[in-house]
N, C-alpha and C positions, 0 to 999 in steps of 0.2 A: 402782641407786644411782649408779653412775658415769654422769655425763651426757655427757662427751666425753673421749675416744672411748668409745663403748659397747662392751660385751663382743663384740657381733657385729662391730663395726668393727675391734676389735683382732684377732680371729681372721681376718677377711677380709684385713686388712693383712698379717698374717704369711704367709698363704697366697700372696698376690701377691708379697710381698717376697722370700721365701726362694727361692734358685735351685734349680731342679729337677735341675741337673747335679751336685749334691753339692759345689759350690765355695764354700759358705758358710764364712766365717771362724769361728773359735772365738768371737770377740766377737759376731758376727752371730747365732750360734746361742744365745748367752746372752741377747741382747736378745729374740730370738724366744721363748725359753723363759719369760723374765720376763713378756712380754706375754701369753702363753697362761696363765700362772699367775694373773695379775691377772684375766683374763677368767673363768677358772674360779672364783676366789674371788667375783667379782662375781655370777656366776650362782648360786652357792651361798648367799651371805650377803645379797644385796640384798633378796630378798623379805621376810625377817624384819626387816631394818633399816628398810625402807620401812613395814612394818606398825607397827613401834614409833614411827616418826616421825609417821605418820598419827594414831595414838592420842594422842601428846603434843600435836600441833597441834589436834586436835579438842577436847581439854581446854582448851588455851590460848584458842582462838577461839570455843568454844561452838557449833561447827557441824560438819558432815560434808562430805567430799569426797574426791577422789583426792589422791595425794601432790602432784602438780603444782598442782592447784587450791588446796590448803591452803598450799603454799609461797607462791603468789601472794597469797593472802589474808593471810598472815602479813606479807609485805612491805608490803602496803597498811595493815595495822593498825599497823605500826611507823611508816610515813610519816605517817599521820593522827594519831598520838599515842595511839591506842586502847590500845596496849601500850607500856609504857615500856621503853627499851633495857636498863635494869637490873633488869627483872622477874625474880625468881628462877626462875620456871618457864621463862621464855624462855632464860635462861642455861643452865639444866640441859638444855633441849632442844638448844641449839646445841652444848653440850659433847658430848652423846650422839651427835649427827649427826657431829661431827668424829671422835669415836672410832670410830664405825661405818665412816666413810670411810677412816680410816687402817688399820683392820683389813683392808680390802680392798686398799688400795694398798700398804701397808707393814706387814704383820702383825708383824714382829719389833719394829718401833717401837711399835706399838699394845700389844704384850705388855709392853714396858718401862714404858709409861704406867700400866698396870694399871687 
């Protein structure tokens, strides 16, 4: 689900960034922990979120494809006017995508949105 940085990039970045001599500051350790928690949530939650997004976009577009292919097709359908920006199914899809993304990035915030 996360496009940049990916979970792999987050984990690799933490591995490179943390000093091996134990000199990391408390703040640095908190940043590293937060990055690893985001990566873990991404790995745990993204497959189901992506599957839900694919299902919604297939219904919207009347076709099949990967998440990336359908995202692109949705952009093109919006640009061409095939799908109106105010389409209730589109708005529901975009809200669901936003909530899934927030659940990974900021789960306490996502919980408050319900």
